[in-house]
C-alpha positions in Angstrom: 78.4 2.3 55.5 79.7 -0.7 58.1 81.2 1.8 59.7 78.6 4.4 59.7 76.2 2.2 61.1 79.0 0.9 63.5 79.3 4.7 64.6 75.5 5.1 64.8 75.1 2.0 67.4 77.9 3.2 69.7 76.6 7.1 69.7 72.8 5.4 70.6 74.9 3.3 73.3 76.6 6.7 74.7 73.2 8.7 74.9 71.7 5.8 76.4 74.4 5.3 79.0 74.3 9.0 79.7 70.7 8.8 80.9 71.1 5.9 82.8 73.8 8.0 84.3 72.1 11.1 84.9 68.9 9.3 87.0 69.6 9.8 90.8 67.4 8.3 93.5 67.0 11.1 96.2 66.8 10.2 99.8 64.1 12.4 101.9 64.6 14.4 105.2 62.2 15.9 106.9 63.4 18.6 109.4 61.0 19.7 112.3 61.5 23.8 113.2 64.7 24.5 114.6 66.0 21.0 114.3 69.1 19.0 112.6 70.2 16.4 110.7 73.8 14.9 109.9 74.5 13.0 106.6 77.1 10.7 106.3 80.1 11.2 104.2 82.4 8.2 103.4 84.9 9.6 100.5 87.6 11.9 100.2 85.4 14.3 97.6 81.6 14.0 97.4 79.3 16.4 95.4 75.6 16.5 96.9 72.4 17.5 95.3 69.9 18.8 97.5 66.1 19.9 96.2 63.7 21.6 97.7 65.6 23.9 100.3 64.6 27.0 101.9 66.2 30.3 102.3 66.6 29.1 106.5 68.8 26.0 106.3 72.5 26.5 106.9 75.3 23.5 106.6 78.4 22.6 108.6 80.4 19.9 107.8 82.5 17.6 110.4 85.8 17.0 109.5 85.8 18.8 106.1 85.3 21.4 104.0 82.7 22.9 101.6 85.0 24.2 98.9 82.2 25.2 96.3 78.3 25.5 96.2 75.7 26.3 93.7 72.5 27.7 93.9 69.7 27.3 91.3 66.5 28.0 91.9 65.2 25.7 95.0 68.3 23.7 94.3 72.0 23.3 95.5 74.8 21.6 94.9 77.7 21.7 97.5 81.3 19.8 96.5 83.2 18.9 100.0 86.5 17.4 100.6 86.8 15.5 103.6 90.4 16.2 106.1 90.1 12.2 106.4 87.9 9.2 104.7 84.8 9.9 107.1 83.1 13.1 107.9 79.4 14.7 108.5 77.3 17.0 106.4 74.9 18.8 109.4 71.9 20.4 107.8 70.2 22.9 110.5 66.8 24.3 110.0 66.6 28.2 110.9 62.8 28.5 110.6 59.6 27.5 112.5 58.3 25.6 109.6 59.0 21.4 109.0 60.8 21.5 105.7 61.0 18.4 103.5 64.5 18.1 101.7 65.6 15.8 99.4 69.4 15.3 98.9 71.1 13.0 97.1 75.4 12.0 97.8 77.3 10.9 95.1 81.2 10.5 95.5 83.9 10.9 93.1 84.2 7.3 92.6 80.7 6.1 92.0 79.6 4.1 89.1 77.3 6.6 87.6 80.1 9.2 87.6 81.9 6.5 85.9 79.2 5.8 83.6 78.9 9.4 82.7 82.4 10.2 82.3 82.5 7.1 80.2 79.4 8.3 77.9 81.1 11.1 76.5 84.1 9.4 75.7 82.1 6.7 73.9 79.9 9.3 72.0 83.1 10.9 71.0 84.6 7.9 69.3 81.5 7.2 67.3 81.8 10.4 66.2 85.0 10.4 65.2 84.3 6.9 63.4 81.2 8.6 61.6 83.2 12.0 60.5 86.2 9.4 59.3 83.7 7.7 57.0 82.0 10.3 55.8 84.9 12.4 55.0 87.0 8.8 53.4 83.9 8.9 51.1 84.1 12.6 49.4 
């Protein structure tokens, strides 16, 4: 019985950590008509989340390449790799309207990514603990 209670506590801890890791802070950029802004990247692999994205926004990367773009409704996720430790992502507004963009840059080694994968591992451990105890009682 103690193992089941400990397993449930571990599952609750994993779910709480997952919600904490999922919370992210977005930065805001205003792009004027036919304007551009640079986002500095400082890791070999970067994951960039962009909200409020218009169809007239273009991306270019300095000192690297864009590996994957995942488009959702009004959001985009960009996975980039850099040739060295520093690079820039350039956002170009090709419309005649003012655009407000919210973005978040995550690196592969950030604490949020480590917490996310750690919470998955802790969830699996808690599930195995509960299932082995329930199987032993039957």
